[in-house]
A tleap script that builds the chain and sets N, CA, C and O, in Angstrom:
source leaprc.protein.ff14SB
mol = sequence {
  NMET SER GLU PRO LEU LEU ILE LYS ASP VAL
  GLU VAL ALA ASP LEU PRO GLN TRP THR ALA
  ASP ASP ASP ALA LYS LEU ARG ALA SER LEU
  ARG LYS LEU GLY VAL PRO ARG THR ASN VAL
  PRO THR THR PHE GLN ILE ARG ASP PRO ASP
  LEU ARG PHE GLY THR ALA SER TRP ASP GLU
  VAL ALA LYS ASP ALA LYS LEU PRO GLY LYS
  SER GLY ILE VAL CYS CYS PHE ARG PHE TYR
  GLY PRO MET ALA GLY SER LEU GLN THR THR
  PRO SER ASP PRO VAL ILE VAL ALA THR GLY
  ALA THR ALA THR ALA CLYS
}
set mol.1.N position { 215.078 81.200 151.720 }
set mol.1.CA position { 214.325 81.990 150.755 }
set mol.1.C position { 215.270 82.390 149.620 }
set mol.1.O position { 216.403 82.805 149.865 }
set mol.2.N position { 214.800 82.263 148.391 }
set mol.2.CA position { 215.660 82.581 147.255 }
set mol.2.C position { 215.662 84.081 146.980 }
set mol.2.O position { 214.771 84.819 147.402 }
set mol.3.N position { 216.686 84.497 146.265 }
set mol.3.CA position { 216.825 85.907 145.892 }
set mol.3.C position { 215.790 86.262 144.821 }
set mol.3.O position { 215.438 85.412 144.003 }
set mol.4.N position { 215.299 87.503 144.812 }
set mol.4.CA position { 214.360 87.897 143.760 }
set mol.4.C position { 215.060 87.890 142.399 }
set mol.4.O position { 216.260 88.145 142.303 }
set mol.5.N position { 214.306 87.602 141.375 }
set mol.5.CA position { 214.833 87.579 140.020 }
set mol.5.C position { 215.070 89.008 139.556 }
set mol.5.O position { 214.170 89.845 139.630 }
set mol.6.N position { 216.266 89.286 139.083 }
set mol.6.CA position { 216.617 90.612 138.581 }
set mol.6.C position { 216.779 90.519 137.073 }
set mol.6.O position { 217.585 89.733 136.575 }
set mol.7.N position { 216.023 91.308 136.359 }
set mol.7.CA position { 216.118 91.333 134.903 }
set mol.7.C position { 216.697 92.675 134.508 }
set mol.7.O position { 216.203 93.726 134.917 }
set mol.8.N position { 217.757 92.628 133.704 }
set mol.8.CA position { 218.369 93.880 133.254 }
set mol.8.C position { 218.857 93.719 131.827 }
set mol.8.O position { 218.898 92.610 131.293 }
set mol.9.N position { 219.216 94.806 131.233 }
set mol.9.CA position { 219.731 94.816 129.863 }
set mol.9.C position { 218.762 94.180 128.870 }
set mol.9.O position { 219.162 93.365 128.039 }
set mol.10.N position { 217.498 94.553 128.962 }
set mol.10.CA position { 216.488 94.048 128.031 }
set mol.10.C position { 216.208 95.131 127.005 }
set mol.10.O position { 216.005 96.294 127.352 }
set mol.11.N position { 216.200 94.739 125.746 }
set mol.11.CA position { 215.922 95.691 124.677 }
set mol.11.C position { 214.729 95.198 123.869 }
set mol.11.O position { 214.685 94.037 123.463 }
set mol.12.N position { 213.775 96.069 123.639 }
set mol.12.CA position { 212.616 95.729 122.822 }
set mol.12.C position { 212.834 96.353 121.449 }
set mol.12.O position { 213.052 97.558 121.328 }
set mol.13.N position { 212.772 95.523 120.428 }
set mol.13.CA position { 212.989 96.015 119.066 }
set mol.13.C position { 211.740 95.787 118.224 }
set mol.13.O position { 211.016 94.813 118.426 }
set mol.14.N position { 211.495 96.678 117.293 }
set mol.14.CA position { 210.387 96.550 116.342 }
set mol.14.C position { 209.030 96.362 117.003 }
set mol.14.O position { 208.236 95.532 116.562 }
set mol.15.N position { 208.761 97.113 118.041 }
set mol.15.CA position { 207.441 97.076 118.662 }
set mol.15.C position { 206.538 98.028 117.878 }
set mol.15.O position { 206.762 99.238 117.885 }
set mol.16.N position { 205.520 97.491 117.201 }
set mol.16.CA position { 204.683 98.380 116.398 }
set mol.16.C position { 203.966 99.401 117.280 }
set mol.16.O position { 203.376 99.043 118.299 }
set mol.17.N position { 204.019 100.647 116.889 }
set mol.17.CA position { 203.358 101.704 117.642 }
set mol.17.C position { 201.902 101.804 117.193 }
set mol.17.O position { 201.591 101.686 116.008 }
set mol.18.N position { 201.026 102.023 118.160 }
set mol.18.CA position { 199.599 102.135 117.875 }
set mol.18.C position { 199.158 103.568 118.055 }
set mol.18.O position { 199.602 104.258 118.973 }
set mol.19.N position { 198.287 104.008 117.180 }
set mol.19.CA position { 197.706 105.340 117.293 }
set mol.19.C position { 196.196 105.185 117.508 }
set mol.19.O position { 195.644 104.094 117.367 }
set mol.20.N position { 195.556 106.275 117.847 }
set mol.20.CA position { 194.096 106.248 117.991 }
set mol.20.C position { 193.450 105.884 116.651 }
set mol.20.O position { 192.411 105.224 116.621 }
set mol.21.N position { 194.067 106.315 115.540 }
set mol.21.CA position { 193.558 105.974 114.213 }
set mol.21.C position { 193.663 104.468 113.958 }
set mol.21.O position { 192.764 103.873 113.366 }
set mol.22.N position { 194.775 103.849 114.411 }
set mol.22.CA position { 194.930 102.395 114.275 }
set mol.22.C position { 193.832 101.666 115.050 }
set mol.22.O position { 193.242 100.709 114.549 }
set mol.23.N position { 193.563 102.122 116.272 }
set mol.23.CA position { 192.500 101.507 117.074 }
set mol.23.C position { 191.148 101.642 116.368 }
set mol.23.O position { 190.353 100.703 116.359 }
set mol.24.N position { 190.895 102.806 115.783 }
set mol.24.CA position { 189.629 103.030 115.076 }
set mol.24.C position { 189.513 102.102 113.865 }
set mol.24.O position { 188.438 101.566 113.595 }
set mol.25.N position { 190.619 101.911 113.134 }
set mol.25.CA position { 190.607 101.007 111.976 }
set mol.25.C position { 190.366 99.566 112.421 }
set mol.25.O position { 189.599 98.837 111.792 }
set mol.26.N position { 191.022 99.160 113.507 }
set mol.26.CA position { 190.840 97.799 114.014 }
set mol.26.C position { 189.398 97.594 114.462 }
set mol.26.O position { 188.782 96.575 114.148 }
set mol.27.N position { 188.870 98.553 115.185 }
set mol.27.CA position { 187.487 98.451 115.667 }
set mol.27.C position { 186.499 98.397 114.497 }
set mol.27.O position { 185.535 97.632 114.536 }
set mol.28.N position { 186.731 99.202 113.465 }
set mol.28.CA position { 185.853 99.187 112.290 }
set mol.28.C position { 185.897 97.822 111.602 }
set mol.28.O position { 184.870 97.306 111.162 }
set mol.29.N position { 187.084 97.250 111.515 }
set mol.29.CA position { 187.219 95.925 110.909 }
set mol.29.C position { 186.514 94.865 111.757 }
set mol.29.O position { 185.881 93.959 111.215 }
set mol.30.N position { 186.621 94.975 113.072 }
set mol.30.CA position { 185.945 94.024 113.961 }
set mol.30.C position { 184.426 94.162 113.857 }
set mol.30.O position { 183.706 93.166 113.929 }
set mol.31.N position { 183.938 95.385 113.689 }
set mol.31.CA position { 182.493 95.574 113.492 }
set mol.31.C position { 182.049 94.948 112.171 }
set mol.31.O position { 180.967 94.367 112.084 }
set mol.32.N position { 182.886 95.071 111.151 }
set mol.32.CA position { 182.550 94.550 109.822 }
set mol.32.C position { 182.649 93.021 109.755 }
set mol.32.O position { 181.726 92.357 109.284 }
set mol.33.N position { 183.777 92.465 110.231 }
set mol.33.CA position { 184.042 91.029 110.094 }
set mol.33.C position { 183.663 90.209 111.323 }
set mol.33.O position { 183.493 88.992 111.237 }
set mol.34.N position { 183.533 90.871 112.453 }
set mol.34.CA position { 183.292 90.164 113.709 }
set mol.34.C position { 184.597 89.856 114.415 }
set mol.34.O position { 185.662 89.840 113.798 }
set mol.35.N position { 184.506 89.613 115.702 }
set mol.35.CA position { 185.675 89.268 116.515 }
set mol.35.C position { 185.967 87.782 116.303 }
set mol.35.O position { 185.080 86.951 116.499 }
set mol.36.N position { 187.188 87.435 115.908 }
set mol.36.CA position { 187.515 86.013 115.730 }
set mol.36.C position { 187.298 85.229 117.018 }
set mol.36.O position { 187.593 85.723 118.107 }
set mol.37.N position { 186.791 84.028 116.897 }
set mol.37.CA position { 186.472 83.208 118.053 }
set mol.37.C position { 187.619 82.260 118.395 }
set mol.37.O position { 187.374 81.200 118.970 }
set mol.38.N position { 188.830 82.597 118.070 }
set mol.38.CA position { 189.988 81.755 118.342 }
set mol.38.C position { 190.101 81.441 119.826 }
set mol.38.O position { 190.257 82.346 120.646 }
set mol.39.N position { 190.023 80.159 120.174 }
set mol.39.CA position { 190.180 79.678 121.550 }
set mol.39.C position { 189.191 80.297 122.535 }
set mol.39.O position { 189.500 80.403 123.721 }
set mol.40.N position { 188.030 80.702 122.079 }
set mol.40.CA position { 187.012 81.285 122.957 }
set mol.40.C position { 185.831 80.313 123.008 }
set mol.40.O position { 185.270 79.979 121.965 }
set mol.41.N position { 185.445 79.853 124.207 }
set mol.41.CA position { 184.302 78.933 124.313 }
set mol.41.C position { 183.027 79.542 123.720 }
set mol.41.O position { 182.836 80.757 123.767 }
set mol.42.N position { 182.173 78.709 123.172 }
set mol.42.CA position { 180.955 79.193 122.518 }
set mol.42.C position { 179.962 79.827 123.485 }
set mol.42.O position { 179.054 80.532 123.046 }
set mol.43.N position { 180.108 79.597 124.786 }
set mol.43.CA position { 179.183 80.194 125.755 }
set mol.43.C position { 179.544 81.640 126.091 }
set mol.43.O position { 178.766 82.323 126.756 }
set mol.44.N position { 180.699 82.117 125.649 }
set mol.44.CA position { 181.114 83.484 125.958 }
set mol.44.C position { 180.452 84.473 125.004 }
set mol.44.O position { 180.182 84.157 123.845 }
set mol.45.N position { 180.200 85.662 125.511 }
set mol.45.CA position { 179.634 86.747 124.723 }
set mol.45.C position { 180.564 87.944 124.833 }
set mol.45.O position { 181.319 88.066 125.798 }
set mol.46.N position { 180.509 88.817 123.855 }
set mol.46.CA position { 181.285 90.056 123.892 }
set mol.46.C position { 180.443 91.092 124.614 }
set mol.46.O position { 179.256 91.245 124.325 }
set mol.47.N position { 181.054 91.804 125.552 }
set mol.47.CA position { 180.310 92.822 126.306 }
set mol.47.C position { 179.866 93.988 125.437 }
set mol.47.O position { 178.773 94.521 125.628 }
set mol.48.N position { 180.701 94.391 124.485 }
set mol.48.CA position { 180.412 95.551 123.646 }
set mol.48.C position { 179.248 95.229 122.706 }
set mol.48.O position { 179.368 94.325 121.879 }
set mol.49.N position { 178.125 95.946 122.813 }
set mol.49.CA position { 176.966 95.636 121.974 }
set mol.49.C position { 177.194 95.926 120.489 }
set mol.49.O position { 176.425 95.452 119.654 }
set mol.50.N position { 178.227 96.687 120.142 }
set mol.50.CA position { 178.524 96.986 118.740 }
set mol.50.C position { 179.305 95.873 118.052 }
set mol.50.O position { 179.465 95.891 116.831 }
set mol.51.N position { 179.795 94.903 118.828 }
set mol.51.CA position { 180.620 93.838 118.263 }
set mol.51.C position { 179.938 92.490 118.414 }
set mol.51.O position { 179.118 92.286 119.309 }
set mol.52.N position { 180.290 91.579 117.528 }
set mol.52.CA position { 179.790 90.210 117.567 }
set mol.52.C position { 180.936 89.297 117.151 }
set mol.52.O position { 181.943 89.760 116.616 }
set mol.53.N position { 180.782 88.008 117.398 }
set mol.53.CA position { 181.782 87.061 116.918 }
set mol.53.C position { 181.577 86.843 115.425 }
set mol.53.O position { 180.457 86.918 114.921 }
set mol.54.N position { 182.672 86.573 114.730 }
set mol.54.CA position { 182.608 86.311 113.296 }
set mol.54.C position { 183.451 85.102 112.940 }
set mol.54.O position { 184.052 84.472 113.811 }
set mol.55.N position { 183.491 84.786 111.673 }
set mol.55.CA position { 184.244 83.617 111.215 }
set mol.55.C position { 185.629 83.979 110.692 }
set mol.55.O position { 186.425 83.088 110.393 }
set mol.56.N position { 185.927 85.251 110.577 }
set mol.56.CA position { 187.238 85.676 110.077 }
set mol.56.C position { 188.329 85.349 111.097 }
set mol.56.O position { 188.066 85.239 112.294 }
set mol.57.N position { 189.543 85.197 110.607 }
set mol.57.CA position { 190.697 84.994 111.491 }
set mol.57.C position { 191.253 86.363 111.888 }
set mol.57.O position { 190.898 87.383 111.296 }
set mol.58.N position { 192.124 86.371 112.892 }
set mol.58.CA position { 192.762 87.625 113.286 }
set mol.58.C position { 193.614 88.178 112.146 }
set mol.58.O position { 193.706 89.395 111.987 }
set mol.59.N position { 194.242 87.305 111.348 }
set mol.59.CA position { 195.032 87.773 110.201 }
set mol.59.C position { 194.138 88.457 109.168 }
set mol.59.O position { 194.535 89.458 108.572 }
set mol.60.N position { 192.940 87.927 108.953 }
set mol.60.CA position { 191.999 88.555 108.020 }
set mol.60.C position { 191.534 89.911 108.549 }
set mol.60.O position { 191.368 90.858 107.781 }
set mol.61.N position { 191.327 89.999 109.853 }
set mol.61.CA position { 190.939 91.277 110.462 }
set mol.61.C position { 192.057 92.297 110.279 }
set mol.61.O position { 191.796 93.442 109.911 }
set mol.62.N position { 193.311 91.888 110.536 }
set mol.62.CA position { 194.454 92.798 110.393 }
set mol.62.C position { 194.585 93.279 108.952 }
set mol.62.O position { 194.846 94.458 108.708 }
set mol.63.N position { 194.406 92.371 108.001 }
set mol.63.CA position { 194.504 92.737 106.582 }
set mol.63.C position { 193.388 93.708 106.206 }
set mol.63.O position { 193.634 94.694 105.510 }
set mol.64.N position { 192.170 93.440 106.658 }
set mol.64.CA position { 191.035 94.307 106.360 }
set mol.64.C position { 191.208 95.694 106.977 }
set mol.64.O position { 190.804 96.698 106.391 }
set mol.65.N position { 191.807 95.738 108.156 }
set mol.65.CA position { 192.000 97.016 108.848 }
set mol.65.C position { 193.100 97.854 108.207 }
set mol.65.O position { 193.244 99.037 108.516 }
set mol.66.N position { 193.879 97.239 107.309 }
set mol.66.CA position { 194.974 97.935 106.614 }
set mol.66.C position { 195.938 98.573 107.611 }
set mol.66.O position { 196.177 99.780 107.596 }
set mol.67.N position { 196.483 97.718 108.476 }
set mol.67.CA position { 197.447 98.156 109.484 }
set mol.67.C position { 198.817 97.577 109.128 }
set mol.67.O position { 199.150 96.484 109.586 }
set mol.68.N position { 199.614 98.277 108.328 }
set mol.68.CA position { 200.903 97.747 107.887 }
set mol.68.C position { 201.808 97.395 109.065 }
set mol.68.O position { 201.941 98.160 110.020 }
set mol.69.N position { 202.419 96.232 108.974 }
set mol.69.CA position { 203.365 95.808 109.999 }
set mol.69.C position { 202.723 95.231 111.244 }
set mol.69.O position { 203.427 94.861 112.183 }
set mol.70.N position { 201.409 95.147 111.272 }
set mol.70.CA position { 200.724 94.617 112.455 }
set mol.70.C position { 200.028 93.314 112.071 }
set mol.70.O position { 199.116 93.297 111.244 }
set mol.71.N position { 200.475 92.238 112.685 }
set mol.71.CA position { 199.939 90.912 112.376 }
set mol.71.C position { 198.611 90.683 113.097 }
set mol.71.O position { 198.174 91.489 113.917 }
set mol.72.N position { 197.999 89.573 112.766 }
set mol.72.CA position { 196.751 89.209 113.419 }
set mol.72.C position { 196.907 89.026 114.913 }
set mol.72.O position { 196.056 89.471 115.683 }
set mol.73.N position { 197.988 88.374 115.339 }
set mol.73.CA position { 198.183 88.147 116.780 }
set mol.73.C position { 198.403 89.470 117.510 }
set mol.73.O position { 197.978 89.623 118.655 }
set mol.74.N position { 199.062 90.423 116.860 }
set mol.74.CA position { 199.253 91.748 117.464 }
set mol.74.C position { 197.897 92.435 117.626 }
set mol.74.O position { 197.639 93.071 118.647 }
set mol.75.N position { 197.038 92.306 116.625 }
set mol.75.CA position { 195.691 92.890 116.717 }
set mol.75.C position { 194.879 92.223 117.829 }
set mol.75.O position { 194.132 92.891 118.544 }
set mol.76.N position { 195.026 90.912 117.971 }
set mol.76.CA position { 194.339 90.181 119.040 }
set mol.76.C position { 194.776 90.702 120.403 }
set mol.76.O position { 193.940 90.994 121.259 }
set mol.77.N position { 196.091 90.816 120.604 }
set mol.77.CA position { 196.593 91.322 121.879 }
set mol.77.C position { 196.150 92.761 122.110 }
set mol.77.O position { 195.852 93.143 123.242 }
set mol.78.N position { 196.104 93.562 121.050 }
set mol.78.CA position { 195.662 94.949 121.188 }
set mol.78.C position { 194.189 94.997 121.614 }
set mol.78.O position { 193.817 95.777 122.491 }
set mol.79.N position { 193.363 94.166 120.994 }
set mol.79.CA position { 191.936 94.165 121.314 }
set mol.79.C position { 191.684 93.743 122.752 }
set mol.79.O position { 190.949 94.415 123.475 }
set mol.80.N position { 192.288 92.633 123.178 }
set mol.80.CA position { 192.034 92.126 124.523 }
set mol.80.C position { 192.864 92.822 125.591 }
set mol.80.O position { 192.590 92.673 126.782 }
set mol.81.N position { 193.876 93.578 125.180 }
set mol.81.CA position { 194.723 94.287 126.136 }
set mol.81.C position { 194.320 95.746 126.240 }
set mol.81.O position { 193.318 96.072 126.876 }
set mol.82.N position { 195.106 96.638 125.612 }
set mol.82.CA position { 194.857 98.079 125.740 }
set mol.82.C position { 193.470 98.544 125.311 }
set mol.82.O position { 192.951 99.507 125.874 }
set mol.83.N position { 192.855 97.884 124.327 }
set mol.83.CA position { 191.511 98.296 123.916 }
set mol.83.C position { 190.445 97.745 124.854 }
set mol.83.O position { 189.269 98.085 124.732 }
set mol.84.N position { 190.855 96.900 125.786 }
set mol.84.CA position { 189.982 96.357 126.838 }
set mol.84.C position { 188.778 95.602 126.296 }
set mol.84.O position { 187.688 95.666 126.865 }
set mol.85.N position { 188.981 94.886 125.190 }
set mol.85.CA position { 187.908 94.012 124.700 }
set mol.85.C position { 187.694 92.928 125.741 }
set mol.85.O position { 188.666 92.336 126.211 }
set mol.86.N position { 186.490 92.658 126.105 }
set mol.86.CA position { 186.260 91.653 127.135 }
set mol.86.C position { 185.075 90.781 126.766 }
set mol.86.O position { 184.221 91.143 125.957 }
set mol.87.N position { 185.063 89.634 127.386 }
set mol.87.CA position { 184.028 88.642 127.147 }
set mol.87.C position { 183.325 88.351 128.456 }
set mol.87.O position { 183.884 88.572 129.530 }
set mol.88.N position { 182.108 87.858 128.372 }
set mol.88.CA position { 181.410 87.430 129.577 }
set mol.88.C position { 180.564 86.214 129.250 }
set mol.88.O position { 180.198 85.986 128.097 }
set mol.89.N position { 180.263 85.445 130.270 }
set mol.89.CA position { 179.342 84.332 130.091 }
set mol.89.C position { 177.945 84.880 130.341 }
set mol.89.O position { 177.719 86.073 130.136 }
set mol.90.N position { 177.020 84.072 130.765 }
set mol.90.CA position { 175.676 84.581 131.034 }
set mol.90.C position { 175.731 85.558 132.209 }
set mol.90.O position { 176.654 85.477 133.020 }
set mol.91.N position { 174.766 86.484 132.325 }
set mol.91.CA position { 174.809 87.498 133.384 }
set mol.91.C position { 174.941 86.948 134.801 }
set mol.91.O position { 175.495 87.633 135.661 }
set mol.92.N position { 174.458 85.749 135.075 }
set mol.92.CA position { 174.553 85.219 136.432 }
set mol.92.C position { 175.914 84.586 136.724 }
set mol.92.O position { 176.239 84.312 137.880 }
set mol.93.N position { 176.704 84.355 135.679 }
set mol.93.CA position { 178.019 83.746 135.855 }
set mol.93.C position { 179.070 84.813 136.126 }
set mol.93.O position { 178.839 85.991 135.853 }
set mol.94.N position { 180.240 84.408 136.668 }
set mol.94.CA position { 181.313 85.384 136.863 }
set mol.94.C position { 181.758 85.960 135.522 }
set mol.94.O position { 181.703 85.280 134.497 }
set mol.95.N position { 182.189 87.190 135.535 }
set mol.95.CA position { 182.677 87.832 134.320 }
set mol.95.C position { 184.021 87.225 133.955 }
set mol.95.O position { 184.868 87.016 134.823 }
set mol.96.N position { 184.215 86.948 132.697 }
set mol.96.CA position { 185.477 86.418 132.207 }
set mol.96.C position { 186.150 87.514 131.394 }
set mol.96.O position { 185.578 88.014 130.426 }
set mol.97.N position { 187.346 87.881 131.778 }
set mol.97.CA position { 188.108 88.864 131.026 }
set mol.97.C position { 189.210 88.118 130.310 }
set mol.97.O position { 190.049 87.486 130.952 }
set mol.98.N position { 189.221 88.180 129.000 }
set mol.98.CA position { 190.231 87.468 128.213 }
set mol.98.C position { 191.321 88.442 127.818 }
set mol.98.O position { 191.045 89.518 127.287 }
set mol.99.N position { 192.546 88.063 128.077 }
set mol.99.CA position { 193.687 88.883 127.712 }
set mol.99.C position { 194.636 88.012 126.915 }
set mol.99.O position { 195.188 87.040 127.431 }
set mol.100.N position { 194.820 88.364 125.670 }
set mol.100.CA position { 195.699 87.551 124.836 }
set mol.100.C position { 195.147 86.155 124.709 }
set mol.100.O position { 193.998 85.970 124.308 }
set mol.101.N position { 195.962 85.161 125.049 }
set mol.101.CA position { 195.547 83.772 124.889 }
set mol.101.C position { 195.034 83.167 126.185 }
set mol.101.O position { 194.730 81.975 126.219 }
set mol.102.N position { 194.928 83.958 127.263 }
set mol.102.CA position { 194.480 83.402 128.533 }
set mol.102.C position { 193.188 84.069 128.968 }
set mol.102.O position { 192.899 85.199 128.575 }
set mol.103.N position { 192.428 83.379 129.767 }
set mol.103.CA position { 191.197 83.950 130.316 }
set mol.103.C position { 191.173 83.676 131.810 }
set mol.103.O position { 191.469 82.563 132.245 }
set mol.104.N position { 190.823 84.686 132.598 }
set mol.104.CA position { 190.762 84.521 134.046 }
set mol.104.C position { 189.424 85.022 134.555 }
set mol.104.O position { 188.888 86.002 134.037 }
set mol.105.N position { 188.882 84.359 135.561 }
set mol.105.CA position { 187.611 84.785 136.161 }
set mol.105.C position { 187.867 85.911 137.129 }
set mol.105.O position { 188.867 85.909 137.847 }
set mol.106.N position { 186.957 86.883 137.150 }
set mol.106.CA position { 187.068 88.000 138.094 }
set mol.106.C position { 185.886 87.976 139.018 }
set mol.106.O position { 185.773 88.829 139.898 }
savepdb mol mol.pdb
quit
């Protein structure tokens, strides 16, 4: 049996901090422009009834939300991660929770 991997001396630099106001701005932009459908199958739906898919890119959403220093990919990870944005297929299918660039069945 191999030894467990030990990770030490890791430093995170320039991690953009998020506030409740940032989340509100991102959510408002997603309501206005729609959630980008990047790498999301067309059969998936957004659980949140206030949101829909749109044609804008994540970079366009970030720009519209006026979040300095936060790129589109950061907004994508924020939406599918801490903001718990989730997708589902039809009600009879298993729920699909998308996090970042991956999707797993629950």
